[in-house]
Structures are given as C-alpha cells and as structure tokens.
C-alpha positions, 0 to 999 in steps of 0.5 A, spaced: 739 365 424 741 372 426 738 379 424 742 385 423 740 391 428 737 394 421 732 388 421 730 388 428 729 395 428 725 394 421 721 389 425 720 393 431 717 399 427 713 395 423 709 392 429 709 398 433 707 403 428 701 399 425 696 404 425 699 410 428 698 417 426 703 422 423 703 425 429 704 419 433 710 417 428 713 424 429 713 422 437 717 416 436 722 419 431 723 424 437 723 419 442 728 414 438 733 421 437 733 422 444 735 415 446 740 414 440 743 421 443 743 418 450 746 411 449 751 415 444 753 419 450 754 414 455 759 410 450 763 417 450 763 418 457 770 418 461 767 414 467 763 409 464 759 405 469 761 398 471 756 394 467 752 389 471 753 381 469 746 382 465 745 389 463 745 390 456 751 392 452 752 399 451 755 399 444 749 394 442 744 398 445 747 405 441 747 401 435 739 398 436 737 406 437 741 408 431 737 403 427 730 404 430 731 412 429 733 411 422 727 407 421 722 411 424 725 417 420 724 413 414 717 411 416 715 418 418 718 421 411 713 415 407 707 417 411 708 425 410 710 424 403 704 419 401 699 423 405 697 417 409 693 418 415 696 412 419 702 408 418 700 401 415 705 396 414 702 393 408 702 399 404 709 400 405 713 397 399 720 397 402 718 395 409 714 389 406 720 387 401 724 387 407 719 383 411 719 378 406 726 377 405 727 376 413 721 371 412 725 368 407 731 367 410 728 365 416 724 359 413 731 357 409 734 357 416 729 353 419 729 348 413 737 348 414 736 346 421 731 341 420 735 338 415 741 338 420 737 335 425 735 329 420 742 328 418 744 327 426 738 323 427 740 318 421 747 318 423 746 316 430 742 310 427 749 308 423 755 304 425 761 305 421 767 300 423 773 297 420 774 290 419 780 286 419 780 279 416 786 274 414 788 273 407 783 267 406 776 270 408 778 276 404 779 273 398 773 269 398 769 275 400 772 279 394 771 273 389 763 273 392 763 281 391 766 281 384 761 276 382 755 280 385 758 286 382 759 289 389 764 292 393 766 287 399 764 293 404 757 292 401 757 285 402 759 285 409 753 290 410 748 286 407 751 280 411 750 285 417 743 286 415 741 279 415 744 277 422 740 274 427 742 273 434 739 267 438 737 266 445 743 263 447 747 269 444 749 265 438 750 270 431 747 266 425 746 268 418 741 265 413 743 263 406 742 269 401 745 271 395 748 278 395 745 283 390 744 290 388 
C-alpha cells in the first residue's frame, strides 16, 4: 500500500503535534516553511549536487516538505480558531477522518494481501494437467461420466484422489462409484 505525500504528512503531523501548544505548532510551521523553501531552491539551483546512491530524491523531499508545511498550517489554523491550548489529534475531526480513511485502506490492502497469499498457497497444492487418451478409454470415461452426471475431468480427479502407491511403486485404485 502506498500513501500519498499528504497522507504521510498528515500522519507525521498528528503524531508529532500531539500535545503541542499553539506556540510550538507555530514553530513547526516556521520550520516546515524553511525546509520547503530550501528543498525547492535545491531543485532550482543550476549546479545541483550529484546525488549519492542512497541520498533522498530531491524532488520527493521537496514534495514531502510542501505537504508537511501545508498540514502544519492547517493544524495551526485549527488550534487558533478553536482556542485549544494544545493540539489533540482526537479532537481534530478532519485529521481523524483522514486517519480513519488511511486505516481502512491499510486494512483493505492487508486483507487483499492475505487473500493473495492464501490463493498462492492453494495454487501450490494444485496440479493442472492434460491427459491424452486413445479412443477406447475415452469412450468408456465419457460414458461413465455421463451416467454419474459428471465431466470426464471430474471423474479423473476423483480417480486421482483415490489412487494408492504401493511399496513396489505400483499404482492402484480401489473400486468406487464416481459421484458429485
């Protein structure tokens, strides 16, 4: 599951801002503004520094700080408009709605992943094959399947489920009636 820059910024601000006073939130807004400006200037500079292999992508970093700056400004406006002494994420209805939406998407992604893993486990236990039979055996197989109300493939599947391999490697099947 991939979160957008805004999702990440909202999550970071909710965690970091919890219990911060209006003055502390204002400091975070100022810090984010500086970081946003610095990363944007770094992108525009003509002689951009050659990136190291594990250094963060400058464009991505600029987007991250722009999103954080916007979210800190939103929180600052909320704290000031509400008259709260400190920022409490639980009282932030917009932030709580976004967090619930992110958690629902996360749960959905985890459920889809678990279902995919289960299908892969089941597929590993299955065998799909093609069987070529001469005319005589296929006529008998079709007649048997027709009487049982099954397809020839279903009869062969039941036959394979009942096969026994002896100590000497001989394959045998006890007599049975194919059924639904």
